[in-house]
TORMITI-132059 format. One record per residue: z, y, x of N, C-alpha, C in turn; chain; residue number from 1. Coordinates in steps of 0.05 Angstrom, whole numbers. Example, Ala and Ser with C-alpha at 12.3 -4.5 7.8 and 13.67 -1.06 7.14 Angstrom:
BEGIN
[[156 -114 264] [156 -90 246] [156 -66 264] A 1]
[[142 -45 257] [143 -21 273] [157 1 258] A 2]
END
This chain:
BEGIN
[[2694 3251 4668] [2695 3214 4678] [2710 3200 4664] A 1]
[[2702 3166 4665] [2710 3154 4645] [2735 3137 4666] A 2]
[[2757 3137 4639] [2776 3121 4660] [2780 3094 4657] A 3]
[[2779 3083 4681] [2776 3055 4684] [2800 3043 4702] A 4]
[[2805 3012 4694] [2823 2994 4708] [2811 2975 4718] A 5]
[[2816 2966 4736] [2803 2941 4750] [2827 2922 4754] A 6]
[[2823 2901 4744] [2845 2878 4745] [2838 2858 4765] A 7]
[[2849 2854 4783] [2841 2838 4813] [2857 2812 4809] A 8]
[[2845 2790 4804] [2855 2760 4797] [2849 2745 4826] A 9]
[[2874 2727 4834] [2860 2707 4853] [2890 2696 4859] A 10]
[[2881 2672 4874] [2906 2659 4885] [2917 2672 4909] A 11]
[[2939 2667 4920] [2954 2674 4945] [2925 2679 4968] A 12]
[[2924 2696 4985] [2910 2693 5010] [2880 2695 5003] A 13]
[[2875 2696 4976] [2843 2699 4971] [2834 2731 4982] A 14]
[[2847 2754 4985] [2837 2777 4993] [2839 2792 4973] A 15]
[[2856 2793 4955] [2858 2807 4928] [2863 2838 4939] A 16]
[[2886 2838 4957] [2889 2866 4960] [2867 2882 4980] A 17]
[[2859 2866 4998] [2838 2878 5013] [2816 2887 4997] A 18]
[[2807 2872 4981] [2782 2878 4964] [2785 2900 4942] A 19]
[[2816 2900 4930] [2824 2921 4915] [2822 2948 4926] A 20]
[[2830 2948 4953] [2833 2976 4967] [2808 2983 4973] A 21]
[[2786 2968 4970] [2755 2978 4976] [2742 2995 4951] A 22]
[[2758 2992 4926] [2749 3003 4900] [2756 3033 4894] A 23]
[[2775 3040 4913] [2781 3063 4913] [2801 3067 4889] A 24]
[[2809 3091 4882] [2829 3102 4863] [2861 3090 4870] A 25]
[[2879 3090 4852] [2902 3078 4863] [2905 3051 4856] A 26]
[[2926 3038 4879] [2919 3009 4880] [2953 3006 4874] A 27]
[[2956 2985 4855] [2982 2978 4850] [2986 2942 4851] A 28]
[[3003 2939 4864] [3014 2903 4860] [3037 2900 4861] A 29]
[[3047 2877 4854] [3073 2876 4849] [3083 2870 4881] A 30]
[[3069 2858 4896] [3081 2853 4926] [3088 2883 4936] A 31]
[[3080 2903 4927] [3092 2934 4938] [3118 2937 4929] A 32]
[[3133 2921 4913] [3157 2920 4903] [3175 2913 4930] A 33]
[[3167 2894 4941] [3182 2882 4963] [3178 2896 4995] A 34]
[[3160 2918 4993] [3159 2931 5016] [3176 2950 5022] A 35]
[[3193 2950 5041] [3217 2969 5048] [3202 3001 5061] A 36]
[[3221 3018 5065] [3215 3044 5072] [3204 3038 5096] A 37]
[[3207 3020 5115] [3196 3017 5139] [3166 3006 5142] A 38]
[[3160 2997 5117] [3134 2978 5117] [3133 2954 5115] A 39]
[[3158 2940 5114] [3166 2908 5123] [3160 2899 5094] A 40]
[[3154 2871 5094] [3150 2859 5072] [3173 2836 5071] A 41]
[[3196 2838 5053] [3214 2824 5047] [3214 2816 5013] A 42]
[[3200 2791 5020] [3198 2778 4991] [3222 2765 4982] A 43]
[[3234 2765 4960] [3256 2751 4946] [3248 2743 4918] A 44]
[[3245 2714 4922] [3232 2702 4897] [3250 2706 4870] A 45]
[[3276 2712 4870] [3291 2718 4853] [3286 2741 4835] A 46]
[[3270 2760 4850] [3264 2792 4841] [3235 2794 4828] A 47]
[[3216 2767 4829] [3189 2772 4819] [3189 2783 4792] A 48]
[[3206 2774 4771] [3204 2785 4738] [3215 2817 4751] A 49]
[[3229 2824 4763] [3233 2856 4767] [3207 2870 4781] A 50]
[[3198 2852 4801] [3173 2863 4813] [3144 2869 4793] A 51]
[[3141 2848 4775] [3121 2851 4760] [3123 2872 4732] A 52]
[[3151 2876 4731] [3152 2899 4710] [3153 2925 4723] A 53]
[[3157 2924 4751] [3153 2951 4767] [3122 2960 4771] A 54]
[[3114 2938 4770] [3079 2944 4774] [3070 2952 4750] A 55]
[[3080 2941 4720] [3067 2954 4699] [3074 2976 4691] A 56]
[[3102 2983 4701] [3111 3005 4690] [3092 3028 4714] A 57]
[[3085 3019 4737] [3070 3041 4753] [3046 3043 4739] A 58]
[[3031 3023 4732] [2997 3028 4718] [3008 3042 4695] A 59]
[[3025 3035 4677] [3033 3058 4656] [3034 3081 4661] A 60]
[[3054 3085 4680] [3061 3122 4688] [3028 3129 4701] A 61]
[[3014 3114 4712] [2990 3127 4714] [2971 3127 4700] A 62]
[[2967 3117 4682] [2950 3123 4656] [2962 3146 4645] A 63]
[[2992 3144 4634] [2999 3170 4620] [2989 3194 4632] A 64]
[[2988 3202 4661] [2984 3220 4674] [2953 3225 4673] A 65]
[[2940 3204 4668] [2904 3202 4669] [2894 3200 4690] A 66]
[[2904 3181 4712] [2893 3177 4733] [2861 3164 4723] A 67]
[[2840 3169 4736] [2817 3159 4727] [2808 3132 4736] A 68]
[[2819 3118 4759] [2812 3095 4767] [2838 3083 4775] A 69]
[[2843 3057 4765] [2874 3046 4774] [2857 3016 4775] A 70]
[[2870 3010 4802] [2865 2979 4802] [2895 2961 4814] A 71]
[[2892 2945 4795] [2917 2929 4801] [2914 2900 4807] A 72]
[[2924 2894 4830] [2915 2864 4841] [2947 2848 4846] A 73]
[[2939 2825 4825] [2962 2805 4823] [2949 2778 4824] A 74]
[[2964 2756 4827] [2952 2728 4822] [2940 2729 4795] A 75]
[[2957 2736 4771] [2946 2735 4746] [2928 2711 4744] A 76]
[[2942 2686 4743] [2930 2663 4740] [2923 2648 4716] A 77]
[[2942 2663 4689] [2939 2660 4663] [2931 2689 4646] A 78]
[[2918 2688 4627] [2910 2711 4614] [2939 2727 4600] A 79]
[[2958 2710 4596] [2983 2727 4582] [2994 2742 4607] A 80]
[[2990 2737 4633] [2996 2752 4653] [2989 2780 4653] A 81]
[[2958 2782 4643] [2953 2807 4648] [2947 2825 4623] A 82]
[[2949 2807 4602] [2950 2817 4572] [2967 2846 4572] A 83]
[[2985 2852 4580] [2999 2871 4576] [2982 2892 4594] A 84]
[[2969 2894 4611] [2948 2915 4617] [2931 2918 4603] A 85]
[[2921 2902 4593] [2894 2904 4568] [2905 2926 4549] A 86]
[[2932 2916 4538] [2939 2930 4517] [2947 2961 4524] A 87]
[[2958 2961 4552] [2962 2992 4556] [2931 3008 4564] A 88]
[[2908 2993 4572] [2882 3002 4571] [2875 3007 4545] A 89]
[[2875 2993 4524] [2871 3002 4501] [2881 3028 4489] A 90]
[[2911 3029 4493] [2927 3052 4482] [2922 3077 4497] A 91]
[[2912 3071 4528] [2907 3103 4539] [2877 3098 4539] A 92]
[[2862 3088 4527] [2833 3094 4528] [2817 3090 4556] A 93]
[[2825 3064 4567] [2813 3055 4592] [2790 3038 4592] A 94]
[[2773 3033 4609] [2749 3016 4606] [2759 2994 4623] A 95]
[[2760 2965 4615] [2778 2947 4632] [2756 2928 4646] A 96]
[[2755 2920 4668] [2748 2900 4681] [2764 2885 4696] A 97]
[[2759 2855 4699] [2769 2836 4708] [2754 2827 4728] A 98]
[[2765 2824 4756] [2752 2812 4777] [2772 2789 4788] A 99]
[[2757 2767 4792] [2767 2742 4803] [2759 2744 4839] A 100]
[[2778 2740 4852] [2771 2738 4890] [2782 2709 4893] A 101]
[[2758 2698 4907] [2757 2669 4916] [2759 2670 4949] A 102]
[[2779 2655 4956] [2783 2648 4983] [2760 2635 4999] A 103]
[[2737 2646 5001] [2715 2635 5011] [2712 2641 5042] A 104]
[[2725 2653 5055] [2728 2668 5078] [2746 2645 5093] A 105]
[[2759 2634 5086] [2786 2620 5102] [2805 2634 5110] A 106]
[[2815 2655 5092] [2836 2673 5099] [2860 2661 5103] A 107]
[[2880 2674 5117] [2906 2667 5127] [2929 2667 5105] A 108]
[[2946 2655 5107] [2969 2655 5089] [2987 2677 5096] A 109]
[[2982 2702 5089] [2996 2724 5099] [3026 2725 5089] A 110]
[[3031 2720 5071] [3057 2719 5050] [3073 2691 5059] A 111]
[[3057 2673 5074] [3073 2649 5072] [3078 2628 5043] A 112]
[[3063 2637 5029] [3067 2624 5004] [3061 2593 5010] A 113]
[[3082 2573 5000] [3076 2545 5005] [3056 2530 4993] A 114]
[[3043 2519 5006] [3016 2507 4999] [3017 2496 4973] A 115]
[[3042 2474 4961] [3046 2462 4940] [3040 2486 4913] A 116]
[[3057 2512 4923] [3055 2533 4904] [3022 2542 4894] A 117]
[[3010 2544 4917] [2983 2553 4920] [2970 2530 4900] A 118]
[[2970 2505 4900] [2961 2488 4893] [2965 2491 4862] A 119]
[[2994 2495 4854] [2995 2497 4821] [2986 2518 4815] A 120]
[[2984 2542 4826] [2968 2560 4820] [2937 2560 4810] A 121]
[[2925 2544 4832] [2901 2536 4828] [2897 2520 4810] A 122]
[[2914 2497 4801] [2915 2479 4781] [2918 2496 4748] A 123]
[[2931 2518 4751] [2935 2531 4724] [2911 2557 4719] A 124]
[[2898 2564 4742] [2887 2583 4741] [2861 2580 4714] A 125]
[[2864 2602 4698] [2850 2599 4668] [2830 2630 4676] A 126]
[[2800 2616 4669] [2778 2636 4669] [2767 2638 4644] A 127]
[[2758 2663 4634] [2751 2668 4605] [2716 2676 4616] A 128]
[[2700 2659 4611] [2673 2666 4616] [2660 2676 4595] A 129]
END
């Protein structure tokens, strides 16, 4: 079976996690770093770099053990943000798909991201067609 990584991108509340889970395989995202043992989400903006490093490491570990399908979902508004995943995919022989999820369904702001932050992300969102 061919090894595949899906990089799911989009602004907060677009439904990235919900969509990512429909793809099967192992699902990894930086938000998981903020979930405690009881399943509570406790975001701490001062630890966002740690969360993204953790996410990348989990993907690398999954590739190293040969998981056939990996789904990583984060905002990834700029290409440089997911470039390390592309490099890992090349190193470990994974076919890569990037998927952008749009909030066309009026999803609610589950993580209470301030609207001005969401607008900043929308303004810098980079797409390569």
